[in-house]
C-alpha positions in Angstrom: 0.1 0.2 -0.2 2.8 2.0 0.5 6.4 0.7 0.0 6.9 0.6 -2.8 10.9 0.4 -2.9 14.2 0.0 -0.7 14.1 3.5 -0.6 10.2 3.9 0.9 10.5 1.0 3.2 13.3 3.0 4.6 10.6 6.0 5.1 8.2 3.9 6.4 10.4 2.3 9.2 11.2 5.9 9.8 7.6 6.9 10.2 7.9 4.1 12.9 10.5 5.1 14.3 9.5 8.2 15.2 6.2 8.1 15.9 7.0 5.9 18.6 10.2 8.6 20.3 6.9 10.5 20.0 4.7 9.1 21.9 7.0 7.8 24.5 7.5 11.5 25.2 4.6 12.6 24.9 2.3 9.9 25.6 -0.9 11.9 25.1 -3.0 10.0 22.0 -4.6 14.0 20.5 -1.1 15.6 20.7 0.4 12.7 18.8 -2.5 12.6 15.9 -2.5 16.0 15.2 1.5 15.4 15.1 0.9 12.7 12.4 -0.9 15.0 10.2 2.3 16.4 9.5 4.5 14.4 9.7 3.7 11.1 7.7 2.4 12.3 5.2 5.7 14.8 4.5 8.1 11.9 5.3 5.8 9.6 3.0 5.9 12.0 0.1 2.4 11.7 0.1 1.5 15.1 -0.8 3.4 14.1 -4.5 1.4 11.4 -4.5 -1.3 10.7 -7.2 -3.7 9.8 -3.5 -6.3 13.6 -3.4 -6.1 14.2 0.0 -8.8 12.9 1.3 -7.0 9.6 0.6 -4.0 11.0 2.0 -5.8 11.9 5.4 -7.9 8.5 5.9 -4.2 6.3 5.1 -2.3 9.3 8.1 -4.8 8.4 10.6 -5.2 4.8 9.7 -1.5 4.6 9.9 -0.8 6.5 12.9 -3.7 4.6 15.0 -2.2 0.9 13.9 1.6 2.5 15.8 -0.2 4.2 18.6 -2.2 0.7 19.1 0.5 -1.0 19.2 3.2 0.9 21.6 3.4 0.2 24.9 3.2 2.9 27.1 5.2 3.5 30.4 2.1 5.5 32.2 0.8 2.1 31.4 2.3 -0.2 32.8 4.0 -0.8 28.8 1.0 -2.0 28.0 -0.4 -1.0 24.3 -3.6 1.7 25.5 -5.8 1.3 22.3 -7.8 4.2 20.8 -11.2 3.1 21.6 -13.6 2.0 18.5 -15.8 4.0 17.7 -19.9 2.6 17.2 -20.9 2.6 13.6 -22.2 5.4 13.3 -19.6 8.0 14.9 -17.7 9.9 12.5 -14.7 7.4 11.4 -11.4 8.4 13.1 -9.8 8.5 9.7 -11.1 11.9 9.3 -13.1 11.3 6.0 -15.9 12.4 6.9 -18.2 8.7 7.3 -19.7 7.1 9.2 -16.5 4.2 11.2 -19.4 1.7 10.1 -19.5 2.7 6.7 -15.6 3.4 6.5 -13.0 2.1 8.3 -15.7 -0.6 10.1 -16.4 -1.2 6.6 -12.6 -3.2 5.7 -12.6 -6.7 5.5 -9.2 -6.9 7.4 -7.3 -3.7 8.7 -3.5 -3.8 8.4 -1.6 -5.1 11.7 1.3 -3.9 13.1 3.4 -6.2 16.2 3.3 -5.5 19.3 7.0 -6.9 19.4 8.4 -5.1 15.9 7.5 -1.7 18.3 8.6 -3.5 21.5 11.9 -3.8 18.9 12.1 0.5 18.7 10.9 0.9 22.4 13.6 -0.9 24.2 16.7 1.2 22.0 14.9 4.6 23.1 14.5 4.1 26.4 16.8 5.3 29.1 18.2 3.1 31.6 16.0 4.1 34.0 13.1 3.0 31.4 14.8 -0.1 30.5 14.5 -1.7 34.6 11.2 0.0 34.5 10.2 -2.0 31.8 12.1 -5.6 32.9 9.8 -4.9 36.9 7.1 -5.0 34.6 7.3 -8.5 33.6 5.5 -7.0 29.4 9.3 -6.8 27.4 8.4 -10.2 25.0 11.1 -13.0 26.1 13.2 -13.5 22.8 13.2 -9.6 22.9 15.6 -9.3 26.1 18.7 -10.0 23.7 18.2 -7.1 22.4 18.7 -5.3 26.9 21.5 -7.8 26.6 23.2 -6.2 23.8 23.2 -2.8 24.7 24.7 -3.4 28.4 27.4 -6.1 26.7 28.2 -3.3 24.9 28.6 -1.1 28.6 30.8 -4.4 29.5 28.3 -5.9 32.0 27.8 -9.3 31.3 27.2 -10.2 34.9 24.0 -8.4 34.2 23.4 -10.3 30.4 24.3 -13.5 32.5 21.6 -12.8 35.3 19.0 -11.3 32.5 19.3 -14.5 30.2 20.1 -17.6 32.5 16.3 -18.1 33.1 15.4 -18.3 29.2 16.9 -21.1 29.6 16.3 -22.6 32.8 13.1 -24.7 32.0 12.4 -26.7 29.7 13.8 -26.0 26.2 11.6 -27.8 23.0 9.6 -24.3 23.0 12.0 -22.0 22.3 12.0 -21.0 18.7 13.9 -19.5 16.4 13.6 -16.4 18.0 15.5 -16.9 20.8 18.7 -17.7 19.3 20.0 -14.3 19.6 19.0 -14.7 23.4 21.8 -18.0 23.2 24.4 -16.3 21.4 24.8 -13.1 23.9 24.3 -15.2 26.8 27.6 -17.6 25.6 29.6 -14.1 24.5 28.1 -13.2 28.0 30.8 -17.1 29.4 33.0 -15.9 27.5 33.7 -12.7 28.8 33.3 -14.4 32.3 35.7 -16.7 31.1 32.9 -19.3 32.2 33.8 -21.9 29.7 32.4 -24.7 30.8 28.6 -23.0 31.4 28.5 -22.0 27.9 29.6 -25.4 26.6 26.8 -27.5 29.1 23.9 -24.9 27.6 25.3 -25.6 24.4 25.0 -30.0 24.8 21.9 -29.0 26.4 20.7 -27.2 23.6 21.6 -29.6 21.2 19.4 -32.4 22.9 16.7 -30.5 24.1 16.6 -27.7 21.9 14.3 -27.0 19.4 15.6 -27.3 15.8 16.6 -23.9 14.7 18.1 -23.4 18.3 19.2 -26.7 18.0 21.0 -25.8 15.0 22.3 -22.1 16.5 24.4 -24.7 18.9 25.7 -26.7 16.5 27.0 -23.1 14.6 28.6 -21.8 17.9 30.5 -25.3 18.3 31.6 -25.7 15.7 33.1 -22.2 15.0 34.6 -22.8 18.8 36.1 -26.1 17.4 37.8 -23.4 14.1 39.0 -21.1 16.0 40.7 -24.4 18.2 41.7 -25.8 14.9 39.6 -29.1 15.2 37.9 -29.1 11.8 36.7 -32.9 12.2 34.5 -31.5 15.2 33.7 -28.7 13.3 32.9 -30.2 10.2 30.6 -33.1 12.5 29.0 -29.5 14.2 28.6 -28.1 10.4 26.6 -31.6 9.7 24.6 -31.4 12.6 24.1 -27.8 12.3 22.5 -28.6 8.4 20.4 -31.2 9.8 18.8 -29.4 12.2 17.9 -26.5 10.4 18.9 -27.1 6.4 17.9 -23.0 5.2 19.9 -21.8 7.8 21.7 -18.7 7.0 24.5 -19.3 10.1 24.4 -23.2 8.5 25.8 -21.8 5.5 28.1 -19.5 6.7 28.9 -21.4 9.4 30.0 -24.0 6.6 31.6 -21.0 4.8 33.8 -20.5 7.6 35.0 -24.1 7.8 36.1 -24.0 4.0 37.6 -20.8 4.3 39.4 -21.9 7.8 41.1 -24.8 5.4 42.1 -22.6 3.2 39.9 -24.4 0.3 38.7 -21.7 -1.6 37.8 -23.2 -4.8 35.3 -25.0 -2.4 34.0 -22.1 -0.4 33.1 -20.0 -3.6 31.2 -23.3 -5.3 29.7 -23.7 -2.4 29.1 -20.0 -1.8 27.0 -19.7 -5.2 25.1 -22.8 -4.0 24.1 -20.8 -1.4 23.2 -18.4 -2.9 21.1 -19.7 -6.1 19.2 -21.2 -2.1 18.6 -18.0 -0.4 17.3 -16.4 -3.2 14.6 -18.6 -4.6 13.4 -19.3 -0.9 13.2 -15.5 -0.7 16.2 -14.6 1.9 16.4 -10.5 2.0 19.2 -10.2 4.2 20.7 -8.1 1.5 24.4 -8.1 3.9 24.6 -12.1 3.9 23.5 -12.3 0.3 26.6 -9.2 -0.6 28.8 -11.6 1.5 28.3 -14.8 -0.3 28.7 -12.8 -3.6 32.4 -11.4 -1.9 33.2 -15.5 -1.1 32.7 -16.2 -5.0 34.8 -13.6 -5.4 38.0 -13.7 -2.4 36.5 -15.7 0.2 39.3 -15.0 2.9 39.5 -11.2 2.3 34.9 -11.8 2.5 35.4 -13.4 6.0 38.1 -10.9 7.0 35.6 -7.8 6.1 32.9 -9.9 7.5 33.9 -9.5 10.7 35.6 -5.8 10.5 32.8 -4.7 13.2 33.7 -7.5 15.8 37.6 -7.3 14.6 40.6 -5.4 16.7 39.8 -1.8 15.1 43.4 -1.6 15.0 43.9 -4.7 12.9 41.3 -3.3 10.1 43.7 0.1 10.0 46.6 -2.0 9.7 44.7 -4.1 7.0 43.9 -0.7 5.2 47.5 -0.1 5.3 48.7 -3.1 3.8 45.9 -2.2 0.8 47.8 0.5 0.0 51.0 -0.1 1.2 51.8 -4.3 -0.5 51.2 -2.3 -4.1 54.1 -0.3 -3.8 57.3 -0.4 -6.1 60.0 -3.0 -4.6 63.0 -1.4 -2.8 66.8 -1.7 -4.4 68.1 -3.3 -1.8 71.9 -3.9 -2.0 74.4 -5.4 -0.8 78.1 -5.2 1.6 80.8 -8.7 0.6 81.3 -9.5 4.5 83.5 -11.9 6.2 80.8 -13.9 7.9 82.1 -14.1 12.6 83.9 -17.7 12.4 81.8 -20.0 13.7 82.3 -21.9 16.5 82.6 -25.6 16.9 80.2 -28.3 17.9 80.2 -29.2 21.7 78.3 -31.4 23.2 75.3 -30.5 23.4 73.7 -30.8 26.9 70.8 -33.2 27.6 68.3 -30.9 27.1 68.3 -27.7 24.2 65.4 -26.1 22.9 64.9 -26.7 19.3 66.3 -23.7 18.5 68.7 -24.2 20.0 69.4 -27.7 18.5 69.4 -26.3 14.8 72.3 -23.5 16.3 76.2 -24.5 15.7 75.6 -27.9 13.2 77.2 -26.7 10.6 76.4 -28.1 6.6 79.2 -29.1 4.7 80.1 -31.0 2.0 80.6 -34.7 2.1 83.6 -36.6 1.0 83.2 -38.7 -2.1 83.6 -41.5 0.5 80.5 -41.0 1.4 78.6 -40.0 -1.3 77.8 -43.8 -2.2 78.0 -43.2 -6.5 74.5 -41.1 -6.2 73.9 -38.0 -7.8 75.9 -34.8 -7.2 74.7 -31.9 -4.1 71.7 -29.6 -6.1 73.7 -26.2 -6.9 71.0 -24.4 -4.8 73.1 -25.4 -1.6 76.3 -24.9 -2.6 78.8 -24.2 -0.3 80.8 -21.8 -3.3 78.6 -18.5 -2.4 79.9 -15.3 -1.3 78.6 -14.6 2.3 77.2 -10.8 2.1 75.0 -8.0 4.3 72.1 -6.9 3.0 72.1 -2.8 2.6 69.0 -1.2 3.0 68.7 2.2 0.8 69.5 5.2 2.2 65.9 6.5 2.4 64.5 3.2 4.3 67.8 3.5 6.0 66.5 7.0 7.7 63.1 5.5 7.7 64.1 2.5 9.6 65.5 5.3 12.8 62.4 6.6 13.9 60.7 3.5 13.5 63.6 1.8 16.0 62.7 4.4 18.7 59.0 4.2 18.3 58.4 0.7 18.1 58.7 -1.3 21.5 59.3 -4.4 20.2 62.9 -5.4 19.6 63.8 -8.6 17.8 62.8 -11.9 19.0 65.6 -13.3 21.0 67.9 -15.6 18.7 66.0 -17.7 16.0 62.7 -17.3 18.0 60.0 -15.5 16.5 57.7 -14.4 19.0 58.7 -11.5 21.9 59.3 -12.0 25.7 56.1 -12.6 27.4 55.9 -9.5 29.1 55.7 -7.5 26.4 52.8 -6.7 24.4 53.4 -4.4 21.4 49.6 -3.9 21.0 49.2 -1.6 23.7 51.6 1.1 22.9 50.0 2.5 20.0 52.4 5.1 19.3 54.3 2.5 16.5 51.1 2.1 14.7 50.2 5.3 14.1 52.9 6.4 13.0 52.9 3.2 10.3 49.3 4.1 9.4 50.8 7.5 8.0 53.8 6.1 6.4 53.3 3.4 3.6 56.6 3.7 2.3 57.8 2.1 5.4 56.9 -1.4 3.7 60.2 -0.5 1.4 62.0 -2.0 4.5 62.0 -6.0 5.6 63.4 -4.7 9.0 60.2 -3.3 9.4 58.3 -5.7 7.6 59.4 -8.5 10.5 58.9 -6.3 13.1 54.6 -6.4 10.9 55.2 -10.2 11.1 56.3 -10.7 14.9 53.4 -8.2 16.1 51.4 -9.8 13.9 52.2 -13.3 16.0 51.8 -12.3 18.8 48.4 -10.7 18.6 45.0 -13.2 19.5 42.5 -12.5 16.8 46.0 -13.5 14.4 45.2 -17.4 14.7 42.2 -16.2 12.4 43.1 -18.1 9.4 41.6 -15.9 7.1 43.4 -12.5 9.3 46.9 -14.0 8.9 46.1 -14.6 5.8 45.3 -10.7 4.8 47.8 -9.7 6.9 50.8 -11.7 6.9 50.5 -13.1 4.1 50.9 -9.6 2.2 54.2 -9.4 4.6 55.7 -12.3 3.9 55.5 -11.7 0.4 56.6 -8.4 0.1 59.6 -9.6 1.5 59.9 -12.8 -0.9 59.9 -10.3 -4.0 62.2 -8.4 -2.1 64.8 -10.6 -1.5 64.3 -12.7 -5.0 65.2 -8.9 -6.5 68.3 -8.6 -4.5 68.7 -12.7 -4.8 68.3 -14.3 -7.2 68.9 -18.4 -7.8 71.6 -17.7 -9.9 73.1 -14.7 -7.8 75.5 -17.0 -6.4 75.5 -15.4 -3.0 74.7 -16.2 1.0 72.9 -14.4 3.0 74.8 -16.1 6.6 72.6 -15.4 10.1 75.4 -14.6 12.2 76.1 -11.3 10.1 72.9 -9.3 12.0 71.5 -7.1 8.9 70.8 -10.6 7.3 68.9 -12.0 10.3 64.7 -9.8 9.1 64.6 -11.7 6.1 65.8 -15.2 7.2 63.4 -14.6 10.0 60.6 -13.8 7.7 61.8 -16.4 5.1 61.3 -19.5 8.1 57.9 -17.6 8.9 56.3 -17.4 5.2 57.4 -21.3 4.9 55.5 -21.9 8.1 52.4 -19.5 7.2 52.2 -21.6 3.0 52.6 -25.0 5.1 49.5 -23.6 7.5 47.4 -22.9 4.0 48.2 -26.4 2.2 50.9 -24.7 0.0 52.7 -28.2 -0.3 55.2 -27.0 -3.6 55.1 -23.4 -2.1 56.6 -24.1 1.4 59.5 -26.3 -0.4 60.6 -23.8 -2.3 60.7 -20.6 0.2 62.5 -23.5 2.0 65.1 -24.4 -0.4 65.7 -20.5 -1.0 66.2 -20.6 3.2 69.0 -23.1 2.6 70.4 -21.3 -0.2 71.2 -18.5 1.7 71.8 -19.6 4.8 73.5 -23.2 4.6 74.7 -23.1 8.5 70.3 -23.6 8.6 69.6 -21.8 12.0 66.0 -22.4 11.5 66.4 -26.3 11.3 65.2 -25.6 7.4 66.2 -29.4 6.6 64.9 -31.4 8.9 61.4 -29.7 7.5 62.7 -29.9 4.0 64.0 -34.0 4.4 60.2 -34.5 5.4 58.1 -32.5 2.6 61.1 -34.5 -0.4 59.9 -38.0 1.2 56.5 -37.0 1.6 57.0 -36.2 -2.2 58.8 -39.1 -2.5 62.1 -37.0 -4.1 64.8 -40.0 -2.4 67.6 -38.8 -4.8 66.8 -35.2 -2.9 66.2 -36.1 0.6 70.2 -37.8 0.2 71.2 -35.4 -0.9 69.9 -33.4 1.8 70.9 -35.9 3.9 74.4 -36.1 3.3 74.8 -31.8 4.1 74.9 -32.3 7.5 76.3 -35.5 8.2 75.9 -36.6 12.3 72.8 -34.2 12.1 71.1 -34.9 15.7 67.8 -34.7 14.2 65.7 -37.5 14.1 64.2 -35.9 10.4 67.6 -36.0 8.5 69.4 -39.2 10.0 65.9 -41.6 10.2 65.2 -39.5 6.8 68.0 -41.0 4.5 67.4 -44.8 5.9 64.0 -44.3 4.9 65.4 -42.8 1.0 67.7 -45.5 0.9 65.1 -48.4 1.7 62.3 -46.9 -0.7 65.5 -46.6 -3.6 66.4 -49.9 -3.1 70.4 -50.0 -1.0 68.9 -51.8 1.8 72.8 -53.2 2.8 74.2 -49.3 2.9 70.6 -48.4 4.3 71.3 -51.0 7.1 74.6 -49.1 8.0 73.0 -45.6 8.2 71.0 -47.5 10.4 73.4 -48.6 12.9 74.6 -44.7 12.9 71.6 -43.6 13.8 70.8 -45.4 16.9 73.9 -45.0 18.1 73.2 -41.6 17.9 69.4 -41.5 18.6 68.6 -45.1 20.1 65.0 -44.7 20.9 63.4 -44.0 17.8 62.7 -47.3 15.4 60.8 -48.8 18.6 58.7 -45.4 18.2 58.2 -46.2 14.7 57.4 -49.7 14.7 55.0 -50.2 17.5 51.8 -49.7 16.5 50.3 -48.0 20.0 53.0 -46.8 22.5 52.8 -44.0 25.3 52.8 -40.5 24.6 56.0 -39.3 26.8 56.4 -36.8 28.6 56.7 -33.4 26.8 58.8 -30.5 27.8 57.2 -26.8 26.0 60.8 -25.7 27.1 62.5 -27.9 24.6 63.1 -31.3 23.4 65.7 -34.0 24.7 68.4 -35.7 22.6 68.1 -39.2 22.0 64.4 -39.0 24.1 62.2 -40.5 24.5 60.2 -37.1 23.7 62.4 -36.3 20.1 61.8 -40.0 18.7 57.8 -39.6 19.7 57.5 -36.0 17.9 59.4 -38.0 15.3 56.6 -40.2 14.7 54.0 -38.0 15.2 55.6 -36.3 12.3 56.4 -39.5 9.6 55.7 -42.7 10.9 52.2 -42.6 8.3 55.4 -42.2 5.3 56.9 -45.0 7.0 53.6 -47.4 7.0 53.2 -46.2 4.0 56.4 -48.3 2.9 55.8 -51.8 1.9 57.6 -53.8 4.3 59.6 -51.1 5.8 58.8 -51.2 9.3 58.8 -55.3 9.0 62.8 -54.8 7.8 63.2 -52.8 10.5 62.2 -54.9 13.1 64.7 -57.3 11.8 67.6 -54.8 12.3 67.1 -54.1 15.3 67.6 -57.8 16.7 
């Protein structure tokens, strides 16, 4: 009757909101009708329509009466006080001049305005005292208590939210329909704020078992999201299946599936499913423009779509950084220079202590080219690992060095210790915004490998960076830019090395190792392998332990000759990946005698590995988060976890390994 397009719908909504506002301020029907006679036609543009003046007055009075009759009045214990219906012979309230029985009273069906819809507006307009009075009246429809809870949660009052919403879910749950979903979500959010995770889990499990289908689906969706955040994608998949079974047409179920796929970097499948959901929801008449727009964004770029859809709940610092990345990473690459240097003399490896951190294992273990007697007539080492490259140090352009001087004074984090990737626990760079404010105003800082290294470090410690799409949107561009800078200054045929012992090289080498970790997490096996090979080419001393990761990648890909060449670069290695990886490669190439000889050497250094490989089941030993014991049970367990599936996939090798132990 009134709405013809989106603009008309907005004007109609404005009429209702402003009418309710006026009624709450001036709760007199005559005052409101007089006000509405001017406001409604002007706002809806009725005077410019084809309606005659009488029809405009009639339509205005009818709409004003509907709004008044549906509005709960604080002066009436928050109950509506409808205008009395005239007798048939009395003048019609619409102002037409006809008797009510011959005018509006003769209509078969009058339009209806939901009191619950009006309550939604009333809650938004009430003061804090008004909210308390409304709650005391008991007149607020239960599902709309979520609106008050949302308001209190924004004011950081989670305890009040729990007190308000817990009673909704204390009784039987099967009668609660989908209108209670916001209340369920907000109660879970309040539990999170209060660190009441047991209460949250108990509530969700109970809803999954006892709730109505719509509410069950919402609970499964929440559990699925929790499992995604924890990185348990198998449980998240089970939750999605259960949510879909409960409510197959829920946008929340669709969002969970897209989120799960994007978290696993299954972008092509995410695009396919987004197209499916778009078609389905359009056919079902779903009117949520924002959600349909999200699905359209997923079709274009799933990772970016996830960042955009969460912008309202993300740390604003990350949102600002995301905007900076879009501009700064498009800059031309800087022209880094190389300075010929002789790296400090490498220390002689000493007898290792009983316990090392994983990083300490890698330092002091030098790569060398084995003598011909050790090569077993195998292929020559790949040129990429040649030890003949000349050591150099990276040197930033002069304008970049000037920017770095100011940056160093502003950035509070410093560099990680040794080859660690994170800062000391007591440092929280995100609590000091000065460096970020400076960064946002200077996109040229993206030309500095030193600054890119600091950004990667800062992102590592931000709690929200654990979300896969945040890492993809913020960390990946930083790492890719560092890669491009290094590829430009040090192409594969450059014959140069970047020793870790030269301090100026450390940001670049740390960025390369971070890039490998990010690519591995995103399932980019080929790209991750290339990054590791580059890291090992530039820093043959391999302080980061790239050799262990690379050996396992080679063996998984069936690249046995490359695995052998890599093992010979690090003879007498104390890493199980190298020592036992060489054994597996030799066995798969049919060189059993040589494999047996190498195995005996490996067992003298790391004797517990074979037992952990050959046993189908074995108890996990105690693991120390700060280190690993060389030759210990923990090292053997970690190697089993990383590579037993590869050993088990090779026919006969585990039986052969058992025979060698006799």
